[in-house]
ZAVO-515022 format. One line per field, with one value per residue: residue number from 1; residue in one letter; x, y, z of N, C-alpha, C, O, CB in turn. Coordinates in steps of 0.1 Angstrom, whole numbers, plus 5000, padded with zeros to 4 digits. Glycine has a CB too. Layout:
! ZAVO-515022
n = (NUM/...)
res = (a/...)
n.px = (X/...)
n.py = (Y/...)
n.pz = (Z/...)
ca.px = (X/...)
ca.py = (Y/...)
ca.pz = (Z/...)
c.px = (X/...)
c.py = (Y/...)
c.pz = (Z/...)
o.px = (X/...)
o.py = (Y/...)
o.pz = (Z/...)
cb.px = (X/...)
cb.py = (Y/...)
cb.pz = (Z/...)
***
This chain:
! ZAVO-515022
n = (1/2/3/4/5/6/7/8/9/10/11/12/13/14/15/16/17/18/19/20/21/22/23/24/25/26/27/28/29/30/31/32/33/34/35/36/37/38/39/40/41/42/43/44/45/46/47/48/49/50/51/52/53/54/55/56/57/58/59/60/61/62/63/64/65/66/67/68/69/70/71/72/73/74/75/76/77/78/79/80/81/82/83/84/85/86/87/88/89/90/91/92/93/94/95/96/97/98/99/100/101/102/103/104/105/106/107/108/109/110/111/112/113/114/115/116/117/118/119/120/121/122/123/124/125/126/127/128/129/130/131/132/133/134/135/136/137/138/139/140/141/142/143/144/145/146/147/148/149/150/151/152/153/154/155/156/157/158/159/160/161/162)
res = (m/s/n/d/t/q/v/t/w/l/t/q/e/a/h/d/r/l/t/a/e/l/a/q/l/s/g/p/a/r/k/e/i/a/d/r/i/e/a/a/r/e/e/g/d/l/k/e/n/g/g/y/h/a/a/k/d/e/q/g/k/i/e/a/r/i/r/q/l/t/e/l/l/k/h/a/t/v/g/e/a/d/f/d/g/t/v/e/p/g/t/v/v/t/a/v/i/a/g/d/e/s/t/f/l/v/g/n/r/e/i/v/a/e/g/s/d/l/t/v/y/s/p/v/s/p/v/g/a/a/i/v/g/l/r/a/g/e/k/t/s/y/t/a/p/n/g/k/e/i/a/v/e/v/t/k/v/e/r/y/e/p)
n.px = (5008/5003/5021/5009/4982/4948/4929/4896/4866/4838/4804/4787/4766/4772/4796/4787/4770/4788/4805/4788/4783/4808/4811/4791/4799/4824/4818/4790/4785/4809/4812/4790/4796/4819/4807/4791/4810/4823/4802/4798/4822/4821/4805/4820/4839/4857/4864/4842/4822/4798/4785/4805/4825/4811/4806/4833/4840/4822/4832/4857/4848/4836/4858/4874/4858/4858/4885/4885/4867/4879/4903/4893/4878/4898/4913/4895/4879/4857/4826/4812/4823/4846/4834/4839/4829/4844/4852/4856/4863/4833/4815/4787/4785/4775/4780/4789/4799/4817/4796/4773/4751/4756/4751/4768/4786/4816/4839/4839/4822/4811/4800/4775/4741/4723/4701/4702/4706/4727/4756/4790/4822/4856/4880/4904/4900/4900/4882/4875/4900/4906/4887/4887/4891/4881/4857/4822/4814/4839/4862/4877/4897/4902/4921/4907/4906/4907/4923/4912/4905/4886/4862/4852/4828/4822/4792/4777/4783/4779/4775/4775/4745/4732)
n.py = (4988/5023/5050/5075/5074/5084/5101/5096/5113/5104/5102/5093/5076/5067/5054/5034/5020/5010/4995/4975/4964/4954/4935/4917/4908/4897/4877/4859/4862/4855/4828/4817/4819/4803/4778/4775/4773/4750/4731/4733/4724/4697/4687/4679/4680/4709/4726/4730/4739/4760/4770/4768/4786/4810/4813/4816/4840/4857/4854/4866/4893/4898/4896/4917/4939/4936/4942/4968/4981/4976/4990/5016/5021/5018/5041/5062/5092/5098/5114/5147/5170/5196/5229/5258/5273/5270/5252/5218/5183/5166/5187/5202/5216/5243/5253/5272/5257/5259/5275/5262/5255/5235/5212/5194/5169/5172/5148/5113/5088/5069/5081/5090/5081/5052/5057/5084/5112/5128/5141/5132/5144/5137/5150/5151/5150/5167/5190/5190/5193/5219/5235/5231/5247/5271/5297/5307/5327/5329/5325/5302/5282/5251/5225/5204/5168/5166/5187/5212/5244/5250/5272/5280/5289/5292/5292/5285/5270/5243/5223/5188/5170/5140)
n.pz = (5000/4995/5010/5010/5015/5012/5036/5045/5051/5069/5076/5107/5102/5076/5082/5100/5082/5063/5079/5087/5062/5056/5076/5069/5044/5051/5068/5067/5038/5027/5036/5024/4996/4995/5002/4979/4959/4967/4964/4936/4928/4935/4915/4894/4864/4861/4841/4823/4840/4846/4869/4888/4878/4878/4905/4914/4902/4915/4941/4938/4934/4958/4976/4966/4973/5001/5006/4997/5014/5039/5037/5033/5057/5076/5072/5077/5089/5113/5120/5123/5099/5104/5100/5084/5064/5042/5012/5016/5022/5028/5025/5009/4978/4958/4926/4897/4869/4841/4831/4838/4865/4893/4920/4944/4963/4980/4985/4994/4976/4991/5013/5008/5012/4999/4972/4971/4949/4947/4933/4935/4941/4942/4965/4953/4926/4894/4895/4922/4935/4926/4939/4966/4997/4989/4992/4993/4965/4955/4927/4904/4882/4864/4849/4826/4820/4792/4785/4783/4797/4825/4838/4872/4896/4929/4945/4968/4999/5021/5051/5048/5053/5060)
ca.px = (5000/5010/5022/5001/4968/4940/4920/4883/4857/4826/4794/4786/4757/4780/4806/4780/4765/4800/4810/4778/4785/4821/4808/4783/4808/4835/4812/4780/4786/4822/4809/4780/4802/4827/4799/4787/4822/4825/4791/4800/4834/4817/4798/4830/4847/4857/4865/4829/4812/4794/4783/4818/4832/4803/4809/4846/4839/4816/4841/4867/4842/4834/4871/4878/4850/4863/4897/4882/4860/4888/4912/4885/4874/4910/4918/4884/4877/4842/4820/4809/4834/4846/4829/4841/4824/4852/4850/4864/4856/4822/4807/4779/4789/4768/4789/4787/4810/4816/4783/4761/4751/4754/4753/4775/4793/4830/4843/4839/4809/4806/4793/4761/4733/4717/4689/4705/4710/4738/4768/4801/4835/4867/4887/4916/4896/4904/4873/4876/4912/4905/4878/4890/4897/4874/4844/4811/4817/4852/4863/4889/4895/4910/4923/4900/4914/4909/4932/4904/4905/4872/4859/4843/4825/4815/4781/4772/4790/4772/4779/4766/4736/4727)
ca.py = (5000/5036/5058/5087/5070/5095/5100/5099/5118/5097/5105/5082/5068/5060/5045/5022/5012/5004/4985/4964/4957/4946/4923/4908/4902/4889/4865/4851/4861/4847/4814/4812/4817/4791/4767/4774/4768/4736/4723/4733/4716/4683/4683/4673/4687/4723/4734/4733/4740/4774/4774/4770/4798/4821/4815/4821/4854/4864/4854/4877/4906/4900/4898/4930/4948/4935/4949/4982/4986/4975/5002/5029/5023/5020/5055/5071/5100/5097/5125/5159/5177/5210/5237/5272/5280/5267/5239/5207/5170/5167/5198/5202/5228/5247/5260/5273/5251/5261/5282/5254/5254/5221/5210/5182/5167/5169/5137/5100/5084/5060/5089/5092/5069/5047/5064/5098/5115/5138/5138/5133/5147/5135/5162/5150/5151/5181/5201/5190/5199/5233/5243/5229/5258/5283/5301/5312/5339/5329/5319/5296/5273/5239/5219/5191/5158/5168/5198/5225/5252/5252/5282/5275/5299/5286/5301/5282/5259/5240/5211/5177/5164/5129)
ca.pz = (5000/4994/5022/5009/5015/5015/5047/5040/5061/5068/5087/5116/5095/5065/5088/5105/5071/5056/5088/5086/5049/5057/5085/5061/5034/5057/5075/5060/5023/5024/5038/5014/4983/4997/5001/4965/4951/4970/4958/4922/4926/4936/4903/4885/4854/4864/4828/4817/4850/4847/4883/4895/4873/4883/4920/4916/4898/4926/4952/4935/4936/4973/4982/4963/4981/5014/5007/4995/5026/5050/5036/5035/5071/5083/5071/5078/5100/5115/5127/5115/5094/5109/5089/5086/5052/5030/5006/5021/5022/5037/5022/4997/4971/4946/4918/4883/4862/4826/4828/4843/4879/4898/4934/4946/4976/4979/4995/4989/4972/5002/5023/5004/5014/4987/4968/4969/4935/4949/4926/4945/4935/4951/4967/4945/4912/4889/4900/4937/4939/4923/4947/4981/5003/4984/4999/4983/4958/4949/4914/4900/4870/4865/4836/4825/4814/4778/4783/4783/4810/4829/4849/4883/4906/4941/4949/4981/5006/5033/5057/5043/5062/5053)
c.px = (5009/5010/5013/4986/4959/4930/4906/4874/4844/4816/4793/4777/4764/4790/4799/4775/4777/4806/4801/4780/4798/4818/4800/4791/4819/4830/4803/4782/4799/4819/4800/4787/4812/4819/4794/4798/4824/4815/4793/4812/4831/4809/4807/4837/4846/4858/4852/4818/4809/4792/4795/4825/4824/4806/4823/4847/4833/4825/4852/4861/4840/4848/4877/4871/4854/4876/4895/4876/4870/4898/4905/4883/4887/4915/4906/4884/4862/4837/4817/4822/4834/4842/4831/4837/4833/4849/4860/4857/4845/4813/4799/4781/4779/4777/4785/4800/4808/4802/4771/4762/4749/4757/4758/4782/4808/4834/4843/4825/4803/4798/4778/4753/4727/4704/4691/4710/4721/4750/4779/4814/4846/4874/4901/4913/4900/4895/4874/4888/4912/4897/4880/4897/4890/4862/4834/4815/4831/4852/4876/4887/4904/4911/4917/4909/4916/4918/4925/4905/4890/4870/4849/4841/4817/4805/4775/4780/4782/4777/4769/4758/4729/4711)
c.py = (5012/5043/5071/5084/5082/5092/5104/5103/5110/5102/5092/5071/5060/5050/5032/5013/5004/4993/4973/4956/4948/4934/4913/4900/4893/4877/4857/4851/4853/4832/4809/4810/4805/4778/4764/4768/4754/4727/4722/4724/4701/4678/4677/4683/4703/4732/4738/4735/4755/4779/4777/4783/4811/4824/4820/4835/4862/4865/4865/4891/4909/4903/4912/4941/4948/4943/4964/4988/4986/4987/5015/5031/5024/5034/5066/5080/5101/5108/5136/5166/5191/5218/5251/5280/5278/5253/5229/5194/5171/5179/5196/5216/5230/5256/5261/5269/5252/5267/5274/5253/5240/5221/5196/5181/5165/5159/5124/5095/5075/5068/5089/5080/5065/5055/5079/5101/5126/5133/5140/5134/5144/5148/5162/5150/5165/5192/5201/5197/5214/5241/5241/5241/5271/5285/5306/5325/5339/5321/5312/5289/5261/5234/5205/5181/5159/5180/5212/5231/5255/5262/5277/5287/5292/5296/5298/5270/5256/5226/5200/5171/5153/5128)
c.pz = (5000/5007/5022/5007/5019/5027/5042/5052/5058/5079/5095/5109/5084/5071/5093/5093/5064/5066/5088/5073/5050/5065/5077/5051/5039/5064/5066/5045/5019/5025/5028/5000/4984/4996/4986/4956/4954/4964/4943/4919/4926/4924/4893/4876/4856/4852/4823/4828/4852/4861/4891/4891/4878/4897/4922/4912/4909/4938/4950/4938/4951/4980/4979/4971/4995/5016/5006/5008/5038/5049/5038/5050/5080/5083/5072/5090/5101/5124/5118/5111/5101/5097/5092/5073/5040/5025/5011/5020/5032/5035/5009/4991/4959/4939/4904/4876/4847/4823/4833/4858/4883/4913/4936/4959/4972/4990/4988/4987/4983/5012/5020/5005/5000/4985/4966/4955/4936/4942/4936/4937/4945/4953/4959/4930/4907/4895/4915/4941/4937/4933/4962/4986/4999/4993/4988/4978/4952/4936/4912/4886/4872/4850/4835/4819/4799/4774/4783/4797/4813/4840/4859/4892/4917/4945/4963/4986/5019/5038/5051/5055/5055/5055)
o.px = (5020/5001/5011/4979/4962/4924/4905/4874/4839/4821/4797/4779/4762/4791/4804/4776/4775/4810/4806/4780/4798/4823/4803/4790/4822/4838/4808/4781/4798/4823/4802/4784/4814/4824/4794/4796/4827/4818/4791/4813/4836/4808/4803/4840/4836/4854/4851/4806/4816/4795/4796/4829/4830/4807/4825/4854/4838/4825/4855/4868/4842/4848/4883/4877/4855/4877/4901/4881/4870/4900/4910/4885/4886/4921/4908/4888/4855/4844/4818/4831/4823/4846/4825/4842/4830/4844/4872/4845/4847/4804/4804/4780/4776/4783/4777/4811/4798/4796/4760/4773/4740/4765/4753/4784/4811/4832/4848/4816/4790/4791/4770/4757/4725/4697/4682/4717/4724/4755/4779/4817/4844/4875/4907/4922/4902/4900/4874/4888/4918/4901/4875/4907/4892/4857/4838/4820/4834/4844/4886/4877/4913/4903/4920/4919/4927/4920/4932/4905/4883/4877/4840/4851/4806/4808/4769/4783/4780/4782/4757/4763/4721/4705)
o.py = (5012/5041/5077/5090/5088/5081/5114/5096/5109/5105/5082/5059/5048/5039/5021/5001/4992/4982/4961/4944/4937/4923/4901/4888/4883/4867/4848/4840/4846/4824/4798/4800/4798/4769/4753/4760/4746/4716/4711/4717/4692/4666/4671/4694/4708/4743/4750/4733/4762/4790/4786/4791/4821/4835/4828/4843/4873/4875/4872/4899/4920/4912/4918/4951/4958/4951/4972/4999/4996/4994/5024/5042/5031/5039/5077/5075/5105/5113/5135/5167/5197/5216/5257/5291/5283/5245/5232/5195/5175/5181/5190/5226/5221/5266/5253/5274/5247/5263/5280/5250/5233/5229/5186/5191/5159/5161/5123/5098/5073/5062/5089/5069/5073/5059/5085/5093/5132/5122/5148/5127/5150/5156/5173/5149/5174/5202/5212/5205/5222/5253/5249/5246/5282/5276/5308/5334/5348/5312/5317/5291/5261/5237/5197/5184/5155/5184/5222/5224/5260/5260/5270/5294/5287/5308/5306/5261/5265/5218/5202/5168/5155/5119)
o.pz = (5005/5015/5032/5000/5029/5027/5035/5062/5047/5090/5091/5109/5082/5066/5091/5094/5061/5061/5088/5073/5045/5062/5078/5049/5034/5065/5058/5039/5009/5017/5023/4994/4974/4990/4982/4947/4945/4959/4937/4909/4919/4922/4883/4881/4853/4852/4817/4824/4859/4864/4899/4900/4881/4902/4931/4919/4913/4945/4960/4943/4956/4988/4987/4975/5002/5025/5013/5013/5046/5059/5045/5055/5090/5093/5068/5101/5092/5133/5105/5120/5102/5086/5102/5071/5029/5032/5011/5018/5044/5043/5000/4997/4952/4944/4899/4878/4842/4812/4832/4863/4877/4918/4930/4966/4963/5002/4976/4995/4983/5020/5030/5000/4991/4994/4961/4949/4925/4945/4945/4927/4956/4944/4958/4922/4916/4900/4921/4950/4944/4936/4970/4980/5005/4999/4977/4985/4944/4934/4918/4880/4881/4842/4843/4813/4794/4763/4783/4807/4805/4851/4856/4896/4914/4948/4969/4979/5027/5030/5049/5065/5046/5050)
cb.px = (4990/5004/5036/5006/4965/4932/4924/4877/4855/4828/4779/4780/4745/4787/4813/4768/4759/4810/4811/4764/4786/4832/4800/4771/4814/4843/4805/4766/4788/4833/4803/4769/4810/4835/4786/4782/4835/4825/4777/4803/4845/4808/4791/4823/4843/4868/4873/4825/4818/4782/4774/4827/4833/4788/4807/4856/4831/4802/4848/4871/4828/4828/4881/4876/4835/4865/4907/4872/4848/4896/4918/4872/4866/4921/4925/4870/4883/4839/4829/4800/4835/4861/4814/4856/4824/4867/4851/4869/4866/4826/4815/4764/4803/4754/4803/4784/4812/4819/4782/4761/4740/4763/4739/4785/4788/4839/4833/4846/4809/4817/4799/4760/4722/4714/4679/4716/4698/4740/4770/4802/4836/4876/4891/4925/4881/4903/4858/4876/4924/4899/4864/4898/4911/4871/4847/4797/4816/4862/4860/4894/4899/4903/4938/4887/4908/4895/4939/4890/4913/4866/4854/4850/4817/4825/4770/4757/4805/4757/4778/4775/4725/4733)
cb.py = (5000/5044/5061/5095/5057/5099/5109/5086/5133/5082/5109/5085/5076/5071/5052/5027/5022/5014/4991/4969/4967/4955/4927/4915/4913/4898/4870/4856/4876/4852/4812/4823/4830/4792/4768/4787/4777/4734/4730/4747/4719/4682/4695/4663/4684/4726/4726/4722/4734/4776/4764/4758/4798/4819/4801/4813/4856/4857/4840/4876/4907/4887/4887/4933/4945/4920/4945/4985/4977/4962/5001/5028/5011/5011/5057/5063/5115/5083/5130/5168/5178/5214/5234/5274/5295/5268/5240/5210/5158/5166/5211/5200/5227/5254/5253/5289/5236/5248/5283/5240/5263/5211/5212/5179/5154/5183/5136/5090/5077/5052/5103/5097/5072/5032/5061/5103/5120/5141/5146/5120/5161/5123/5164/5138/5148/5181/5198/5175/5193/5235/5240/5216/5259/5282/5312/5313/5351/5322/5329/5286/5281/5228/5218/5193/5144/5170/5197/5223/5265/5238/5295/5263/5311/5283/5300/5278/5263/5240/5211/5166/5175/5116)
cb.pz = (5012/4983/5025/4997/5024/5003/5060/5033/5060/5069/5081/5129/5089/5057/5100/5113/5060/5053/5102/5087/5038/5063/5098/5055/5025/5067/5087/5063/5018/5033/5052/5012/4980/5010/5010/4960/4955/4986/4961/4916/4937/4948/4897/4876/4840/4874/4818/4807/4864/4838/4889/4892/4858/4880/4927/4907/4885/4930/4953/4921/4929/4979/4977/4947/4980/5018/4995/4984/5030/5049/5021/5027/5076/5077/5058/5077/5098/5122/5138/5122/5079/5114/5087/5089/5055/5034/4990/5036/5025/5051/5022/5000/4966/4949/4919/4879/4867/4819/4813/4836/4885/4890/4942/4934/4983/4981/5006/4999/4959/5008/5023/4989/5024/4989/4978/4979/4927/4964/4914/4954/4928/4946/4981/4949/4910/4874/4896/4942/4932/4909/4944/4983/5000/4969/5010/4991/4968/4959/4903/4911/4857/4874/4832/4816/4817/4771/4770/4779/4809/4833/4842/4890/4900/4952/4939/4980/5008/5032/5072/5037/5067/5059)
***
């Protein structure tokens, strides 16, 4: 792992939800998939056993998600983000980007509860990095991946409330 791992701010609700997901995946889901693999293995010829290959693929996805959640929770800061009116992880920002107004969360997509249509930008994404530290009324620009310079004006900054 890299030494420059990013700390992620999480609400208590998001932390609890992700911890429960990790417990489910690490316990019952892991056992269930191992049982499915064993049952498929007992059917014989593994080269042409679709159930076996599907279970192995699912096992890989579960293990990847376990690693992702473990790393995220290991480096998470839980609680309300300090809020002084500046854009920082854990804030909802309304900004005019290239002439279009949009509202989004600066942080990690894991913060947002299921069913929310709030867009999330990482604080290390081009737009996120450009606006972190700004206050309402301040302007900046960033270079998009395609090389274009994009103007941004922050019009509103508020604490994220799930």
